[in-house]
C-alpha positions in Angstrom: -0.1 0.4 0.2 1.7 3.1 -1.3 1.4 6.1 1.4 -1.0 7.9 -0.8 -3.7 5.3 -0.7 -3.0 5.1 3.2 -3.6 8.5 4.1 -6.6 7.5 2.0 -7.9 5.5 4.0 -7.5 6.9 7.3 -9.5 10.0 5.5 -11.9 8.4 5.4 -12.0 6.1 7.6 -11.3 8.8 10.4 -14.9 11.0 8.7 -16.7 7.5 8.8 -16.1 7.4 12.4 -17.1 11.1 13.4 -20.2 10.6 10.7 -21.7 8.1 13.5 -22.4 10.0 15.8 -24.4 12.5 13.8 -27.3 10.8 12.9 -30.3 12.5 13.2 -32.3 11.2 16.7 -35.9 11.6 17.8 -35.9 14.1 21.5 -37.5 12.1 23.6 -39.3 13.8 26.5 -38.0 13.9 30.2 -39.4 13.2 33.3 -38.6 15.9 35.6 -35.9 16.5 38.6 -38.0 17.2 41.9 -35.8 19.5 43.6 -36.5 19.7 47.6 -35.7 23.0 50.0 -35.7 24.0 53.8 -37.5 27.0 53.4 -36.8 28.6 57.1 -33.3 29.3 56.4 -33.2 33.3 54.9 -31.6 35.1 52.8 -30.9 31.6 51.1 -34.3 30.1 51.0 -37.8 31.4 52.2 -41.3 31.6 51.8 -42.5 34.9 50.5 -45.1 37.5 51.3 -47.5 35.5 47.9 -46.4 32.3 50.1 -44.2 31.6 46.8 -40.7 29.7 47.5 -37.6 32.9 47.2 -34.2 33.0 47.8 -30.6 33.0 46.7 -30.9 28.9 46.4 -34.6 28.4 43.9 -32.9 31.3 41.8 -29.7 29.6 41.7 -32.2 25.9 40.8 -34.6 27.9 38.8 -31.7 29.0 36.6 -29.8 25.2 36.1 -34.0 24.2 35.2 -34.1 27.3 32.5 -30.8 25.3 31.2 
């Protein structure tokens, strides 16, 4: 095998291996992640005036869920 044909073979094999992970797969819905927090630890987690969880930990979990 000449050097040129060996190089072409390696490039074709590399391209084939790279394309293996490129197949289209349907996106499946993921189950929800449930997070628990102790809500009597202000300013990290507490219940606001509307009765909703609030605080630094709650904001961080909401941001992680958004991403």
